TINUTOR-960440 format. One line per 5 residues: number of its first residue (from 1); their letters; for each residue x, y, z of C-alpha. Coordinates in nm, 4 decimals, decimal comma. Layout:
BEGIN
NUM> a> X:Y:Z ~ ...
***
This chain:
BEGIN
1> mdale> -1,5772:0,7842:4,4473 ~ -1,3862:0,9554:4,6983 ~ -0,9896:1,0090:4,5849 ~ -0,8666:0,9450:4,9133 ~ -1,0563:0,6501:4,9029
6> ivmnk> -0,9189:0,5342:4,5866 ~ -0,5486:0,5947:4,6606 ~ -0,5928:0,4067:4,9994 ~ -0,7108:0,0928:4,8519 ~ -0,4993:0,0443:4,4954
11> qnvfp> -0,5859:-0,3196:4,5320 ~ -0,9346:-0,2170:4,3559 ~ -0,7493:-0,0107:4,0921 ~ -0,6854:-0,2241:3,7815 ~ -0,6168:-0,1832:3,3962
16> hyqpv> -0,9070:-0,2659:3,1673 ~ -0,7941:-0,3026:2,7594 ~ -0,9790:-0,1125:2,4766 ~ -0,8591:-0,2767:2,1379 ~ -0,7236:-0,0873:1,8662
21> isadr> -0,8032:-0,2132:1,5121 ~ -0,5754:-0,1486:1,2233 ~ -0,7562:-0,0905:0,8882 ~ -0,4786:-0,2189:0,6572 ~ -0,5053:-0,5752:0,7880
26> qeitg> -0,8616:-0,5150:1,0142 ~ -0,6757:-0,7192:1,3371 ~ -0,5980:-0,5693:1,6666 ~ -0,2779:-0,3713:1,6725 ~ -0,2520:-0,2578:2,0232
31> yevig> -0,4613:-0,1796:2,3425 ~ -0,5469:0,1495:2,5315 ~ -0,4896:0,0883:2,9075 ~ -0,8243:0,2199:3,0844 ~ -0,7972:0,2750:3,4639
36> cykqe> -1,0725:0,1186:3,6737 ~ -1,2126:0,1177:4,0140 ~ -1,3893:-0,2101:4,1759 ~ -1,6265:-0,1212:4,4211 ~ -1,8331:-0,4137:4,5678
41> detas> -2,0200:-0,5579:4,2296 ~ -1,9655:-0,2651:4,0333 ~ -1,6735:-0,1219:3,8260 ~ -1,6104:0,2301:3,7113 ~ -1,4162:0,4512:3,4893
46> lsaff> -1,1554:0,6310:3,6716 ~ -1,1351:0,9114:3,3926 ~ -1,2959:1,1566:3,6026 ~ -1,0482:1,1184:3,8807 ~ -0,7704:1,1956:3,6331
51> rdrsi> -0,9292:1,5074:3,5141 ~ -1,0269:1,6281:3,8183 ~ -0,7779:1,9380:3,9135 ~ -0,8665:1,9312:4,2635 ~ -0,7363:1,6068:4,3212
56> peeyr> -0,3658:1,6085:4,4713 ~ -0,1131:1,6150:4,1680 ~ 0,0649:1,3044:4,3673 ~ -0,2730:1,1099:4,3705 ~ -0,3085:1,1217:4,0402
61> levee> 0,0246:0,9861:3,9831 ~ 0,0265:0,7400:4,2055 ~ -0,2788:0,6035:4,0925 ~ -0,1486:0,6613:3,7179 ~ 0,1759:0,4562:3,7771
66> hihhq> 0,0075:0,1813:3,9514 ~ -0,2286:0,1105:3,6646 ~ 0,0719:0,1582:3,4148 ~ 0,2733:-0,0851:3,6341 ~ 0,0114:-0,3707:3,6312
71> alsif> -0,0662:-0,3574:3,2618 ~ 0,3251:-0,3020:3,1619 ~ 0,3843:-0,6481:3,3699 ~ 0,0779:-0,8478:3,2162 ~ 0,2320:-0,7280:2,9042
76> lqekr> 0,5848:-0,8792:2,9831 ~ 0,4143:-1,1610:3,1487 ~ 0,2259:-1,2618:2,8061 ~ 0,5188:-1,1630:2,6266 ~ 0,2796:-0,9268:2,4035
81> ndyif> 0,4185:-0,7376:2,1047 ~ 0,0953:-0,5283:2,0547 ~ 0,1180:-0,1440:2,0726 ~ 0,0235:-0,0328:2,4488 ~ -0,1363:0,2860:2,4722
86> lnida> -0,0837:0,4431:2,7888 ~ -0,2641:0,8042:2,9064 ~ -0,0218:1,0304:3,0927 ~ -0,1067:1,3752:3,2004 ~ 0,2242:1,5810:3,1017
91> nliis> 0,1883:1,8270:3,3473 ~ 0,2957:1,5544:3,6150 ~ 0,5548:1,4117:3,4237 ~ 0,7343:1,7287:3,2943 ~ 0,7078:1,9310:3,6504
96> dggeh> 1,0297:1,7129:3,7857 ~ 1,2065:1,7192:3,4408 ~ 1,0562:1,3671:3,3638 ~ 1,3423:1,2377:3,5426 ~ 1,1211:0,9878:3,7426
101> fferl> 0,8978:0,8986:3,4448 ~ 1,1684:0,8135:3,2198 ~ 1,3295:0,5689:3,5292 ~ 1,0261:0,3218:3,5143 ~ 1,0239:0,3212:3,1343
106> ysyke> 1,3715:0,2217:3,1558 ~ 1,3158:-0,0307:3,3922 ~ 1,0870:-0,1991:3,1904 ~ 1,2473:-0,1720:2,8704 ~ 1,5098:-0,3745:3,0719
111> qgilf> 1,2825:-0,6398:3,1439 ~ 1,1613:-0,6947:2,7737 ~ 0,9178:-0,4149:2,6606 ~ 1,0029:-0,2861:2,3351 ~ 1,0057:0,1116:2,3615
116> enivl> 0,8488:0,1066:1,9822 ~ 0,5524:-0,0870:2,1155 ~ 0,4455:0,2002:2,3574 ~ 0,2663:0,4688:2,2767 ~ 0,2012:0,7536:2,5141
121> eikeh> -0,1447:0,9800:2,4892 ~ -0,1052:1,3345:2,5529 ~ -0,3741:1,5486:2,5500 ~ -0,2331:1,8989:2,4324 ~ -0,4984:2,0983:2,5104
126> efdge> -0,4637:2,0054:2,8995 ~ -0,1154:2,0775:2,9075 ~ -0,0168:2,4329:3,1446 ~ 0,3004:2,4999:3,0532 ~ 0,4414:2,6784:2,7055
131> lsqlk> 0,4118:2,4727:2,3813 ~ 0,7859:2,4789:2,3349 ~ 0,8025:2,2884:2,6677 ~ 0,5907:2,0248:2,5427 ~ 0,7373:2,0203:2,1913
136> hfiqy> 1,1142:1,9102:2,3815 ~ 0,9078:1,6613:2,5970 ~ 0,7456:1,5146:2,2562 ~ 1,0984:1,5061:2,0750 ~ 1,2321:1,3596:2,3641
141> vqsmg> 1,0143:1,0767:2,3906 ~ 1,0340:0,9942:1,9995 ~ 1,4057:0,9712:2,0077 ~ 1,3805:0,6899:2,2201 ~ 1,1783:0,5274:1,9828
146> iniam> 0,8420:0,5939:2,2059 ~ 0,5288:0,6831:1,9944 ~ 0,3248:1,0400:2,0487 ~ -0,0239:1,0110:2,0220 ~ -0,2206:1,3566:2,0390
151> ddvgk> -0,5374:1,2822:2,2472 ~ -0,8745:1,3980:2,2317 ~ -0,8459:1,5841:1,8986 ~ -1,2305:1,7174:1,7687 ~ -1,3438:1,6989:2,1321
156> stihl> -1,1786:2,0254:2,1399 ~ -1,0646:2,2938:1,9677 ~ -0,8406:2,2041:1,6263 ~ -0,5184:2,4239:1,6131 ~ -0,3682:2,2309:1,3058
161> deiaf> -0,0598:2,4568:1,3535 ~ -0,0227:2,3500:1,6734 ~ -0,0683:1,9795:1,5720 ~ 0,1906:2,0666:1,2855 ~ 0,4516:2,1954:1,5451
166> lkpni> 0,4200:1,9030:1,7864 ~ 0,4564:1,6483:1,5156 ~ 0,2958:1,3667:1,7092 ~ 0,3186:0,9961:1,5488 ~ -0,1000:0,9338:1,6071
171> ikvdl> -0,3619:1,1707:1,5712 ~ -0,6748:1,0440:1,7979 ~ -0,9948:1,1897:1,6556 ~ -1,2605:1,1696:1,8792 ~ -1,6254:1,1113:1,7106
176> afmed> -1,7569:1,1192:2,0608 ~ -1,9717:1,4380:2,0271 ~ -2,1354:1,2618:1,6908 ~ -2,3533:1,0324:1,8416 ~ -2,6849:1,2430:1,7094
181> qsfpd> -2,5982:1,0581:1,3832 ~ -2,5159:1,4037:1,2161 ~ -2,1525:1,5202:1,1080 ~ -2,1554:1,9050:1,0702 ~ -2,0312:2,0252:0,6953
186> iyrdv> -1,7566:2,2451:0,8965 ~ -1,6474:1,9433:1,0833 ~ -1,5917:1,7626:0,7566 ~ -1,4082:2,0630:0,6179 ~ -1,1652:2,0426:0,9071
191> lqsls> -1,1027:1,6760:0,8948 ~ -1,0040:1,7130:0,5398 ~ -0,7507:1,9792:0,5953 ~ -0,6514:1,7007:0,9175 ~ -0,6141:1,4433:0,6685
196> alsrk> -0,3656:1,6283:0,4608 ~ -0,1774:1,7587:0,7695 ~ -0,1316:1,3920:0,8913 ~ -0,0349:1,2563:0,5462 ~ 0,2548:1,5339:0,5407
201> lgasl> 0,3669:1,4705:0,8975 ~ 0,3871:1,1015:0,8434 ~ 0,1015:1,0939:1,1358 ~ -0,1624:0,8190:1,1540 ~ -0,5237:0,8915:1,2324
206> lfeni> -0,6550:0,7120:1,4818 ~ -1,0672:0,7416:1,4923 ~ -1,1630:0,6377:1,8575 ~ -1,4783:0,6681:1,9874 ~ -1,6763:0,4734:1,7458
211> sqfnq> -2,0248:0,3845:1,8439 ~ -2,2198:0,3569:1,5412 ~ -2,1835:0,1934:1,2010 ~ -2,2201:0,5608:1,0417 ~ -1,9111:0,6663:1,2022
216> lnfaw> -1,6899:0,3686:1,1366 ~ -1,7856:0,5149:0,7702 ~ -1,6607:0,8434:0,8473 ~ -1,3470:0,7417:0,9906 ~ -1,3377:0,5058:0,6825
221> khgar> -1,3950:0,8104:0,4187 ~ -1,1343:1,0055:0,6122 ~ -0,8311:0,8199:0,5965 ~ -0,8107:0,6244:0,9728 ~ -0,5285:0,4263:1,0061
226> yyqgs> -0,6856:0,2736:1,3197 ~ -1,0137:0,2502:1,4936 ~ -1,1571:0,2272:1,8517 ~ -1,4666:0,2270:2,0005 ~ -1,8005:0,0540:2,1636
231> ylgqp> -1,9069:-0,0261:1,8269 ~ -1,6098:-0,2464:1,7786 ~ -1,4732:-0,3395:2,1034 ~ -1,5481:-0,2452:2,5073 ~ -1,2639:-0,1982:2,7535
236> ksnfl> -1,2116:-0,5088:2,9327 ~ -0,9907:-0,7104:3,1668 ~ -0,8791:-0,9757:2,9018 ~ -0,7379:-0,9783:2,5918 ~ -0,8947:-1,0576:2,2681
241> dkctf> -0,7974:-1,2896:1,9567 ~ -0,5956:-1,0648:1,7131 ~ -0,8587:-1,1365:1,4259 ~ -1,1595:-1,0848:1,6320 ~ -1,3223:-0,8079:1,4133
246> vetlr> -1,1743:-0,8859:1,0563 ~ -1,5100:-1,0705:0,9456 ~ -1,7234:-0,7707:1,0356 ~ -1,4616:-0,5168:0,9059 ~ -1,4632:-0,6858:0,5856
251> knfnh> -1,8112:-0,6749:0,5399 ~ -1,8477:-0,3120:0,6015 ~ -1,5191:-0,2384:0,3995 ~ -1,7319:-0,3656:0,1064 ~ -2,0606:-0,1793:0,1828
256> flhfe> -1,8542:0,1270:0,1906 ~ -1,6784:0,0212:-0,1434 ~ -1,9931:-0,0221:-0,2675 ~ -2,1639:0,2562:-0,1705 ~ -1,8666:0,4987:-0,3323
261> kkkie> -1,8316:0,3394:-0,5877 ~ -2,2007:0,3740:-0,7061 ~ -2,1551:0,7487:-0,5781 ~ -1,8501:0,7757:-0,8191 ~ -2,0197:0,6513:-1,1328
266> aqiel> -2,3213:0,8930:-1,0998 ~ -2,0681:1,1747:-1,0809 ~ -1,8970:1,0361:-1,3805 ~ -2,2425:1,0123:-1,5726 ~ -2,3482:1,3610:-1,4490
271> tatln> -1,9757:1,4777:-1,5723 ~ -2,0483:1,3283:-1,9019 ~ -2,4151:1,4493:-1,9285 ~ -2,3174:1,8250:-1,8828 ~ -1,9923:1,7800:-2,1123
276> krlrh> -2,2783:1,6747:-2,3936 ~ -2,5216:1,9492:-2,3061 ~ -2,2437:2,2080:-2,2871 ~ -2,0639:2,1155:-2,5939 ~ -2,4081:2,1426:-2,7402
281> vvkdn> -2,4378:2,4919:-2,6372 ~ -2,1336:2,6515:-2,6928 ~ -2,0468:2,4353:-3,0439 ~ -2,0687:2,7842:-3,2030 ~ -1,9460:3,0280:-2,9628
286> dapid> -1,5185:2,9521:-3,0014 ~ -1,5007:3,3326:-3,0047 ~ -1,8184:3,4960:-2,8490 ~ -1,8930:3,8165:-2,9674 ~ -2,1519:3,8556:-2,6368
291> idnlt> -2,0626:3,7009:-2,3496 ~ -2,3283:3,7738:-2,1459 ~ -2,5869:3,6526:-2,3662 ~ -2,3630:3,3441:-2,4093 ~ -2,3976:3,3408:-2,0184
296> kniav> -2,7652:3,3648:-2,0416 ~ -2,7841:3,1041:-2,3094 ~ -2,6124:2,8737:-2,1091 ~ -2,8057:2,9471:-1,7713 ~ -3,1625:2,8828:-1,9470
301> nledm> -3,0352:2,5797:-2,1264 ~ -2,9375:2,4007:-1,8207 ~ -3,1803:2,5542:-1,5395 ~ -3,3068:2,2076:-1,4667 ~ -2,9717:2,1405:-1,3044
306> tfrvy> -2,8057:2,4785:-1,2258 ~ -2,8846:2,8092:-1,0078 ~ -2,5727:3,0488:-1,0952 ~ -2,3878:3,0418:-1,4294 ~ -2,0682:3,2774:-1,4734
311> icnye> -1,7768:3,2929:-1,7218 ~ -1,3829:3,3743:-1,6047 ~ -1,0786:3,3696:-1,7972 ~ -0,8033:3,1837:-1,7188 ~ -0,6026:3,4035:-1,4990
316> gfqqs> -0,9466:3,3840:-1,2728 ~ -1,1112:3,7352:-1,3608 ~ -1,4921:3,6796:-1,4195 ~ -1,5667:3,8110:-1,7767 ~ -1,9461:3,7883:-1,7915
321> gnavi> -2,1927:3,8706:-1,4815 ~ -2,3643:3,6341:-1,2953 ~ -2,6657:3,4692:-1,3690 ~ -2,8596:3,4085:-1,0999 ~ -3,1978:3,2077:-1,0690
326> ddegn> -3,4329:3,3717:-0,8024 ~ -3,6693:3,2249:-0,5577 ~ -3,9652:3,2290:-0,8286 ~ -3,7569:3,0237:-1,0682 ~ -3,7082:3,3413:-1,3022
331> wqyhf> -3,3493:3,4201:-1,4101 ~ -3,1721:3,7505:-1,3173 ~ -2,8713:3,8865:-1,4593 ~ -2,5932:4,0952:-1,2414 ~ -2,3818:4,3009:-1,4612
336> eernr> -2,2074:4,4134:-1,1295 ~ -2,0495:4,0875:-1,0588 ~ -1,7630:4,1546:-1,3757 ~ -1,3990:4,1573:-1,3061 ~ -1,4034:3,9679:-0,9771
341> nwswr> -1,1266:3,7062:-0,9325 ~ -1,1500:3,3800:-0,8426 ~ -0,7626:3,2844:-0,8701 ~ -0,7455:3,2864:-0,5144 ~ -0,9785:2,9556:-0,4859
346> pyfle> -0,7980:2,6468:-0,4177 ~ -0,7322:2,4469:-0,7263 ~ -0,8808:2,7156:-0,9550 ~ -0,4930:2,6856:-1,1462 ~ -0,4962:2,2860:-1,1186
351> nivrm> -0,8731:2,2973:-1,2786 ~ -0,7988:2,5455:-1,5134 ~ -0,4830:2,3693:-1,6396 ~ -0,6508:2,0425:-1,6504 ~ -0,9476:2,1624:-1,8663
356> hfeqk> -0,7514:2,3049:-2,1144 ~ -0,5335:1,9847:-2,1270 ~ -0,8318:1,7553:-2,1563 ~ -1,0599:1,9243:-2,3173 ~ -1,3228:1,8550:-2,0870
361> gilsd> -1,4754:1,9899:-1,7939 ~ -1,4824:1,9407:-1,4190 ~ -1,6881:1,8448:-1,1274 ~ -1,5819:1,9811:-0,8048 ~ -1,6422:1,8406:-0,4708
366> lytdi> -1,9066:1,9085:-0,2002 ~ -1,8502:2,2870:-0,0811 ~ -2,0247:2,5180:0,0899 ~ -2,1142:2,8544:-0,0950 ~ -2,1134:3,1376:0,0529
371> hkeer> -2,4378:3,3052:-0,0538 ~ -2,6404:3,0456:-0,0165 ~ -2,5425:2,8516:0,2924 ~ -2,5786:2,5727:0,1651 ~ -2,3704:2,2348:0,0390
376> irtys> -2,3108:2,2796:-0,3513 ~ -2,1048:2,1505:-0,6126 ~ -1,9316:2,3785:-0,9135 ~ -1,8968:2,2364:-1,3063 ~ -1,6397:2,4122:-1,5014
381> ypine> -1,6141:2,3902:-1,8380 ~ -1,3636:2,5161:-2,1234 ~ -1,5165:2,7221:-2,3925 ~ -1,1994:2,8172:-2,5352 ~ -0,8224:2,8678:-2,4623
386> dlyvf> -0,9095:3,1860:-2,2743 ~ -1,2578:3,1662:-2,1312 ~ -1,4400:2,8839:-1,8796 ~ -1,7888:2,8902:-1,7911 ~ -1,8786:2,7847:-1,4075
391> idipy> -2,2319:2,6253:-1,3391 ~ -2,3133:2,5949:-0,9642 ~ -2,5346:2,3145:-0,8865 ~ -2,7888:2,3219:-0,5773 ~ -2,8261:2,0641:-0,3007
396> sylfe> -3,1595:2,0228:-0,3967 ~ -3,0959:1,8702:-0,7245 ~ -2,7857:1,6947:-0,5922 ~ -3,0064:1,5209:-0,3334 ~ -3,2475:1,4130:-0,5899
401> kdfll> -2,9773:1,2437:-0,7513 ~ -2,8956:0,9490:-0,5504 ~ -2,4995:0,9054:-0,4626 ~ -2,4211:1,2497:-0,6095 ~ -2,3356:1,3470:-0,2017
***
């Protein structure tokens, strides 16, 4: 589409509305405004128009204002109390200090639009100015009671420090690149960090571009407060009943809960099995004389479910070598691994204290082993008050046992 043609024919420019659904009530809580252009019998999104930096700024700003005016006017006419998500280009607004932009917003407020129902979507990675300049703009907008959503997180490089600095109200995580149904392990880890950061900031996670069942499951598992995407609702020119997706989501949630329940039960069963087997192996070793022999003995007794065993003290210093199984299935012992310190690992101290207090072992989350470069779990168990054995469980074993992943 020619940019000038769009500007000269704004009567063909209009908003579509894509529903945003809340996880808690499974109801439509708001709509994102999507700019569209009608040409003969076809309707096309204007996203490419707004992304094209070769198009003059005044053209893009004029069309953006036209779309927002239509959407806000319809919200006013219908007395809607949903959230209205408006995409903005911070470069265009901040260029004049935001004066014109804020004048327009106040004019809608005078007509009855509630600022707390407005969500401005900003693509931080597309902002050309200093980050502190964007931070000042966001703080001013939030002081007015308007919400800020950081858009396209996941599509661009995720900088957790920048998100923490800008402190948006909503973080939109883009799942579009996961359409091949695969979820890179590293992305899962980043999402866990992002989820933890959002809780600390008091921000909500909104997962967008959910086009498949497994993407909805991924969003549900990673703490999404809001869902958006074609799997639930395409952008349309009209609004939907608030409860349109309640039945579908409740069925999906029930499926997710059932699956996760079976996984947790299987993990508890595995933990109980390991506790029982280890208790038998180390029962006469409260004060082991030969830690290396004890490590080898544990490895042989649990060789059906581990590929590496070692023993540390409560300070994290490795007291034994590594008992490691080779590609031929034979155990090798690496004395040179002694005296490594593992207290820098996340949750090490917490797990040591828990094992000492509860007197039972702990099964870790899935993580990527730096040597095997595959997903594993580690089971740790208290031998006595000073010694703790660590048993690495390979992906192959976990894969064979349903619901352990």
